[in-house]
N, C-alpha and C positions, 0 to 999 in steps of 0.2 A: 245396108244392114251391117251392123258391127260384127266382128268375129265372134264375140261372146254370145250375142243374140242368135247368130246362125248356128253356133255349136249347140246351144241350148235347144233350139228348135229341132235340129237333127237328132239329138238324143231323145227328145220328147216323142218325135215321130217313131223312132226305132223302138223305144220302150212301149209306146202305145200299141204298136203293131205286134210286137213279140209277146206281150203279156196275154193276149187273147189265146194264143196257141199254148202258152205255158200253163195257164189255168185249166184249159181243156185237157192238156196232157197229164195234169195231176188227177183230174176227176173222172175222165172217161174210162180209164182202165178199171176203176172201181166198179162202175156200172157193168162193164164187160165181165168182170169176175163174178159179180152177183148173179148175172144172167146164167153163166156157166154152172154156178153152184146150184141154182134152181133147176137147171136141166138134169144135173146129176141126182137131185133129190126127187124130182117129179117125173123124169123121163119124157117130159113134153118137148118134142123136137123144136118147137118154136123158140124156146129159150136158147137152144144151141145155135140156131140160125141168127138170133139176135146177138149173141156173144160174138159170132163171126163177123157180122156186119159192123158192130161197134169196134172190133179189132181192126178192121180195114180203115175205118175212119180215124182211129187212133194212130195208125201207121202213117196216113197221109199228113195228119196234123203234126206228128212227131218229126217227120222229114222237114216240113216247112219251119217248125220251131227250131230245129237244129240249124238250119240256114240262117234264120234271123238272129238266133242266139250267137252264132259264130260272128256275124256281122257286128253285133253289139260288143263282143270282146275286142274286135279290131278297133271299133270306135273309141273305146276307152283309151287306147294308146294314141289314136289319131287326134282326138279332140281334147283330151285331158292328160297330156304327158306329165305335167307337174304333179297331178294327183296320183298317177300311177307310180311315179318316182317316190312320192312320200308314203303312199299307203300300200304299195304292192306287197311288201314283206309282211304287213299286218293282216290284210284280208286275203292274202294268197292261200292260206290253209282252207278257208271257206270255199274258194273257187276250185281248189284242187279236189276237195271232197265232193263238190258238186259235179266235177268231171267224172269222178269215179261212179257216182250215182247215175249219171247220164249214160255212161257206157254199160252199166249193169242193166239199165232199162232197155237199151237198144238190143243187147244180147238176148234177154229173156222175151222181149217182144217178138224177135225172130223165131224163137222156140215156140212161142204161143201161136203165131200165125201159121207156121209150117208144121207144127207138131201134132195137129189133129190126127188121131188114129195111128200115130207113129210112136207116141210115148204113152205111158199109162195115164188113165184119166186123172188120178190124183196128182201125178207129176205135172200134167198139163195145167191143172188148176193151180198148182204151186207156182208154175212159171208166170201165170197171170197175176197171182198175188204179189210176186216179186216186182213185176212191172208196175203195179199200183203203188207199192211201198216205195220203190226207188224214185218214181215220179214225184211223189209227195216229198221225199227227202231232198230231191234235187231242187224243188221250189223253195223249201224251207232254208236250204243252205244259201241260196242267193239272197233271200230275205234277211238272213243273218248278217250278210255283208252290208246290206242297206241299213240294218239296225245299228251297226257299228258307225256308219256315217252320221246317224242321228244322235247317238250317245257313245262317242268314241272313248275307248279305254284300252288297257293292255299295252301301254307304251309310255315312255317319258320323252321330253324334248330336251335336246342339248342347247348350247348357247346359240347355235345357228338354226335352231328350231327344226332339227332333224330328229326323226324318231330313234330312240335307243331303248335298251332293256325291254325288248318286245316280248310279250307273253301271248302266244297264239291262242291259248285256251281262254284267257280273259277277253280277247278280242272277239271270240265267238259268242260268249255269254254276257252280253252287255245288258244294262238295265231295261232296254226296250226289246231285247231279243225274243222273249217269250210272248209278249203282247203282239208284236208284229207278225211272228210266224203263225201264231194261233189265229189271228184275225184274217191273215191272207189265206191260210189253208182252208178255213171254213168258207171264206168268200169264194174260193175256187169250186168247192163242192156245191155251194148254193147256186152260184151263177151257172155252172155247167149243167147241174141237174135240172134247173128250171128252163134253161135254153133247150136242152134235149126234150124235155116235156112239151115245150111249145111246138117243136117240130112235129112230134107225133100227135099232138092235139090237132094240128092242122090236117094231118092225114086222116085222123078219125072223123073229122067233120065231113070228109069226102067218102069215107068207107067205115061206117060205124061198127061193122061186125068183124073187122080184121083183127085177129088175135095177136098178130105181130106188133101192131101199134098199141094195142091195149096193154100187153105185157111190158112194152117199152115205157109207156106212160106211167105205169105203176112203179117200176123200178126208179125211174128218173125223179118222180115226185117224192118217193121215199127218201132217196139220198139228198136231193135238193131241199126237201122239206125239213128234215132234221137239222141240216146246216143253217137254213134260214132262221129257224127258231132259236138256235144257239148263237147266231151271229150278233144280235144285240148285246148279249152278255159279254162276248169278247170285245165288242166295241166299247162298252162301258169301262172294261178293264184297260183297254188301250188308251182311252181318253184320260184316265187317272194317271197313267204312266206319262203321257204327254204333259199333263199339268205339272207333274213333278220335275220332269227332265227338260222340257222345252216350253216353258210358260208363254213365250212370245208366239209360238205356233198355236197354242190353245186360244190366245187372244185373237189371232187372225182367223182361226176357224169359226169363232163365235161373233166376229165383228165387234169385239169388246175394246173400246178405246180408253175408257176411264177405269182407273183402279177403284174397286168398290166392294163393300160387303153386300151380301145378298145379291150377287150379280145375276141378272136374268138369263134364262135359256131362251135364245132367239129362234123362232121358226120363220124362215124366210128372211126378208130384209135386204136392203141394198146399202153397202158401205159407201160413205162419202169421205175419203181420207183427207181431202182439203178442209172439210169442216169438222173432221174428227168425230163423226157420228154415223150410226147405222139407222136408217129410216125404213118404214113400211114393214117392220117385222111384228110378229105376234110374240110378246114377251111373257115368259112364265117367271114371276118373281122368285128369286133365290134358286132357280132351277140349275143354273150353271155352277153356283157355289156348291150345291149338294152333289151334283154329278161328278165334279172334279175333286172335291175334298171330303164329301160325306157329311157336310154340315150346311144348313141353309144360311148361316151367318158368316161363312168363311169368306176371306178376302181373296179376290181374283185380280191379279195384275192386268192392267190394260196396256194397249200398244203405246200409250203416251209415256209409259215408264221407260221406253227404250228409244235409243237414237234412231232417227229415220233411216240411217244407213244400215241398221241392224234388223230392220223389220221386213218380213215377207210382204208380198203384194196382197193386201186384204181383199182387193177387188177380184182376185182370182181364187184365193183360198176359201173365203167364206161361201161364195156360190157353189164351188165344187163340193165343199163339205155338206151343204144343204142338199145337193143332188144325191150324194152318196147316201145320206141318212134317209132321204125321201124314198129313193128306190128300194133300199133295204126294208123300210117299213111296209111298203106296198107288197113286196115279196112275202114278208111274214104274214100279212093279212090274207093273201091268196092261199098260202099254205094252211093257215088255220081254218079257212073256209073249206078247203079240200078235206081236211081232217074231220070237220063237223059233218060234211055231206057223207063221207065214207062211214062215219059212225052211225048216222041216221039210216042210211040206205043199206048198210052191211055189204057194200061192194064199192068198186072203183067208180067215182063220179064220172058220168059220161054225158051229162046234159049239154045241149048246144051252148047255152049261156056260159056254163063252166069252161067248156073247151075253148070258147072264144076268148074268155078272160085269160086263161092260161097262155094261149097263143099271143095275145096282145102284150102281156106283161113279161113274156119270156126273155126279151133283150135287156130287161132292167138290171139283171145281175152283172152283165158285162159293162153296162153304163156305169153302175156303181163302182166297179173295179177301176175303170179308167178315172173316174172322179176321185176315188180314194188315193190313187197314185199321184194325181195332181196335188192333192192335199199334202201327201207325204213329202213330195219333192219340192214343190213351190213353197210349201210351208217351212222348209229348212233354209231357204234362201235368206240372205246372200251367201250362205256357207255351203260348200260342198262337203266339208267335214265340220260338223257343228262346233262353232267357236274355236276352231283350230286353223282351218284354211278356207279362204273365200273362193267362190266359184271363179271370180275374175282372176285370181292368182293361179288357177289350175289350167286355164284354157291355153290351147296351143298358140304360139306366136305366128304360125304360118298363116298367110293371108289366103283368101279365096275359098273359105269354108262353104260359102253359099253355093259353090259349084257342086261339092259333094252332097250338100243338102238336097239339091235338085236330083242328083243322080240316085241317091238312096231312096228318096221319096218315089221316084219312078220304079225302082226295084221292088219296093214294097207294094206298090200299086199292081205291078205285074204278078207278083206272087199271090196277092189277094184275089185277083181275077181267076188265076189258075186253080187255087184252092176252092173258090166258090163253085167253079164248074165241076171239079172232081166230086165235091160233096153233094152237089145237086144231082149228079149222075147216080151216086150211091143212093140218094134219097128216092129218086124216081124208079130205081130198080128194086125197091122194097117189094117183097113177095105179096101177091094178092091172096085172097082167101082160097081161090081155086088152086094156086100153086102150093099153098101150105097143106092142102088136102091131097096133093098128088105125091105119092111116095117117090116117084122117079125124080121129081124136082128137088125133093128133100135130099135124096141121095146125092144128086149133083152138087147141091150147095154144101153138103158136108165134106165133099172131097175136092172142091174146085180150087183148093190152094196148091 
């Protein structure tokens, strides 16, 4: 295995692991705050217990996310020293602000967890709101750094191709900054909301009358549902930005080899780069031209317009894009079905078929996020900074990266097992109907921090 391939695999595994905790860290605090707000409004103690349980889950995931995020920061220097030498001063402000948001989240999460009945109710709710806001800000700032890698600006190159005249504000607000942060933030809320909904749907299949799981399902579907319906709009905007700023990535996403007017939108299909064709797809004539440029007769550049050395691997990018879109579409349909059932029944849907569908489709959001990041990162290749620095130029010259690849993969596997056991324990300890009706148990749960 080459050094470059080992470094890319290690970074891919690290990002793929960390992103799960990052997106849950963005969205779970919002669910927690909504539950507490409903407790303050309705005085229903179930909402309070729910907020406390979600806070515990957020704390566990926050701790693991902090570890995996710290590892990622070391890997940037370990695996890509030339990139950090070039880009450190440019994207440094984004990471510095992300660190500030991270510490803010940590401080107020501590206040939230240990502040029950020790600070005023509105103060406690405010602490939770800060946790939710800082978590979203932390994720957005990291995505801004990635947006700069896709559409770099805010600097000039001297004769030795070193960055000069750096503008940190311009580096934060690149052409793809809004589309990427909006798309990723909505994805976090959609994926986490439906994942949490699936967990509580499974519990309701076993205990149909448990108010704890019914309240949790309602909040999770509400948050995840709104984000799932809005996500296609942000995806459309993101695709238009990619068409303008990275047309070769758009061509790889759609398996578009030939430059043509009225380019079709492909559903499915397998690219064959040796033959320069995508087969077995369902083609919608003019669909890609319209979605990318707003006109059915617009010209879309194909991969054949670019040097083979400047193209991403269409065999990876196109299937990943199809998986992302497919998962997002199913999520939206499930949410719309839930809304229709709620409107007809005038209550939270709780039929066995509905609960089974929610449970089965709940992982799709996380699958879509992983696939989306494959599209973003592999679609930018062979550049680590688009059209400025190649990935091969940024990798460390130190040999033996495959050793750290194995070591870090083992670390993530161990962390994953530990987290799964901790969360499974939290899930199994969810209160029963009898416990929820027992004032003594409610009192214990309210003060067990």
